[in-house]
N, C-alpha and C positions, 0 to 999 in steps of 0.2 A: 418214363417221363412223358408228361402230357403238356402240350403247349397250347395256350389260348390265344387266338389271333383275332383282332378286330380289323376288318378289311372292307373295302368297297368291292362289291360284286357287280358284274355287268350282265344285264339281260339284253337280248338282241331281238329287235323286231325285223321282220323280213317281208319284202314284197317282191314282185317280179323284177323290179328295177333298182332297188336300193335297200340298204339296211342301216340301222343306227343303233347306238349304244345308250343305255340309260343306267346310271349308277344307283345302287341302293346299299345301305349299310346292313351288315349282317355279322353276327358273332358266332363262331363255331369253335369246337375243341378239336385240335388236330394231334393225334398220337405222334410221338417223336419219330417212330419208324416210318411214318408216311411222308415226312418232309422230303422234298427233292434233294438230290445230291448237289453239293456245292463245294467250294474250296474249304469250308469248315465243317461240312456234314456229309457223311456217307449214308445213302439210303440202304436200308437192309430189308429183308423179307418181313412180312407181317408175322406175328406170333402164329405158331402152327395151328392153334385152335381158334383163330380169330375169323369171324364171319360177320357180315352185315346183310340183312335181307334186301333183295332186289325189289324196287318199286316198278310196277308195270301198269301201263295204260293199254287196254285192248281196244285201241282206237286207230283205224286205218290212216295211213299217210302215204299218198302217192300209190306206188305198187306194193307197199308193205302193209302188214296186218296189225302191227302193234309197235309199241315203243317202251323201252325200259331204261331205268337207271340201274345198271348191273352193279351189284355190290353196294347199293344204297349210298351213292356219293353224298358227301357231307353237305353239298349245295345242290339243290334240285336242278336237273338239266331240262332242256327243251328241244323240240324239233319242229321244223316248218318246211313247207314244200311250195315250190313255184313251178307251174307247168311250163313256164318259159325256161328252156334249157333242162327240163326235168331235174331241177336242182333241189337238193336237201340241205338246209342249214341246220347244223347240229351244234348245240351249245352245251358244254359239259365241263365240270370239274373232274376230279379223280386222281388218285395218287399214281396209278400206273395200270397197264395191262401186261402183267408180268408176274414172276414168282408163282405162288400157288393160288392166288386169287386176283380178281380184276375189279376195277372201278371205271365205268365209262357209260356214256349214253349210247344206246343201241336201238336202231330202227330195223325191224325184222319181219320175216315171213317164214312160216313153217313149210317145209318141203321134204321130199324123199328122193332118192336116186341121185343122178348126176346133176351138176350145177356149173354154170358159167356166170360170173359176176364181175363187172368192171365199172369204173367211174373215173372221171376227171376229179382232181383234188386241188383245192385252193385254201390257203390260210389268210383270211382278210387282214389280221393284225400281224404284220411282218415282224413285230418285236416280241412275239410270244416265246414261251419257253422252248428251248431247242429240242427237247425230247417229247413234246406233245405228239400225239399219234392220230392220224386219220386211218381208219381200218376197214377192211373187208373181212367179215367174220362168219365162220360156219361153226355152230356150237351145238352140243348135245342138249343143253338146257339153259335156263336163265340164272342159275345159281352163280355166285361169284367165283366158284372153283370148278366150273364145268369143263369137261373135255372140249377141245376146240382146235381149229386151225385158223390162223390170222395172217393176212398180208397187211403190213403196216408201213405207211410213209410217215417218217418223223419230220418235225419242223425244220431240222437242220439238214435234211436230205437223205439220211440213212433209211434204207428199205430192207425189210426182212420178211421171211416166212417163219412164223413161230407156231408151236403147237404144244398143247397139254395132253400127254398121252393117256392119262387116266384122271378121273376126278380127284382134285386135291393135291396133285403132284406139281413139281416145279416145271415151268415152261422150258422148252428147248428152242433154239433158233438156228436158221441158216441165213446169213447176211448176203444180200444181193450186191451191196456196194458199201461205201463208207459215207461219212458226212461230206457235204458238198464242197467243203474247203480243204479236204485232206489230200486229194490227188487231182491230176488232170485227166484221168480216165473218163471216157464218154459217159459212163453211168454216174459220175460224181460231179458233174458240172450242172449246178442248179437243181431244182426239184423236178422229179418226174411229173409230167403232165397228166398221165393216166396210169392207173394200176388195175390189175385183175387177179382173180383167183379162179382156178378150175378144180372141181372135184370130179374125178373119173373113177368110180368104184371107191376104193380106199386110198387112191393116190391124189395128192394135192400138189398143185404147181402154181408158180408165180408168173404173172405176165406184166409187161411194162411197155409204155411208150414215153420216151423222154421228151420229145419235142413235137408230137403229133404224127409221127410216122406210124405205119401199121403196128399193132401190138405184136410182141413176140415173147416167147417163153424164155425165162432165165433160170438156169440151174436145174438140178435134179429134183424129181418128185420125192415127197415124204409120204410115209404111210400112216394112216390113222383110220380106225374103223368107228363110224358113227351109226347108231341105229335110227332108222326113220320112224316117224318124222323127226327132223332136227330143225334148228333155227338157222336162217341165212339172212345176212343183212350188212348194213353199213354202220359205222360208229365213229366216235371221237372221244379222246381223253386229253385233258389239258396238261396232265402230269403234275398238276398242282392240286393238292387235296381239297382246298377250300376256295379256289379261284377258278371261275369259268373262263373259257376261251371258246373260239368258234372255228369250225371247219365247214367248208361248202363242198359237197360231193355232187357232181352234176353229170348230165348225159349218162345216167345210170342204166346199165344193161343187165338184166337178170333173166336167165333162160334155164329151164329145167332139162338141160342137155349138156354134155361135154362138147368141146370143140366150137363153142359159140362166143368165146371171149373176143370182144372187138371194141 
């Protein structure tokens, strides 16, 4: 089943002090499988042979070397940088970063060896879809089904470490917490202020600061081998296949060593 949706899509302009939204009309065709889950619809994996080419700009942004709409999101994304706060505003649509393929805006750098990456996360629109994801991603390539390790903070507070063990296979996850309204545990009260990922050899770990305290590791390491050079960066997915939303990742730290998440 194919659904055609006429919608208002929002583009974001960003400066060091403010951002604003401008609406524009756009018509896109959304496959039924890509629609988000709701009371009347269950999201399912894409067809096994479904792929869409990634769009890439080899244009530096801040500390990163390039920008991509991984999985060729139905609505083009954008990225901007403010040196004030080392802040990256990432605007993206995208059905998900899950199953056997992804759709999201990715700002990246090619690296090899060990990696420490961390960022503060904010969602300017507090009314966005609960499962939107701000992500720290280490990927083998830019294809929609590439091997990868992802630390994701969802709009409703869920945080996980997810990985795709081989190209084209389903993702696996380890959840750090639950959605922010599910329990009174300290990791489930509000959104995490800062998230991090560390690659030490083939081991990947999650790091977190809930309220500005020093970052600390949560949970056990997962194992994933990536051949260098690979891609390291930050990203965002609205979890709505044809509607853009925004995340701001700031005070970004990226070091070509383990043990430097802060």
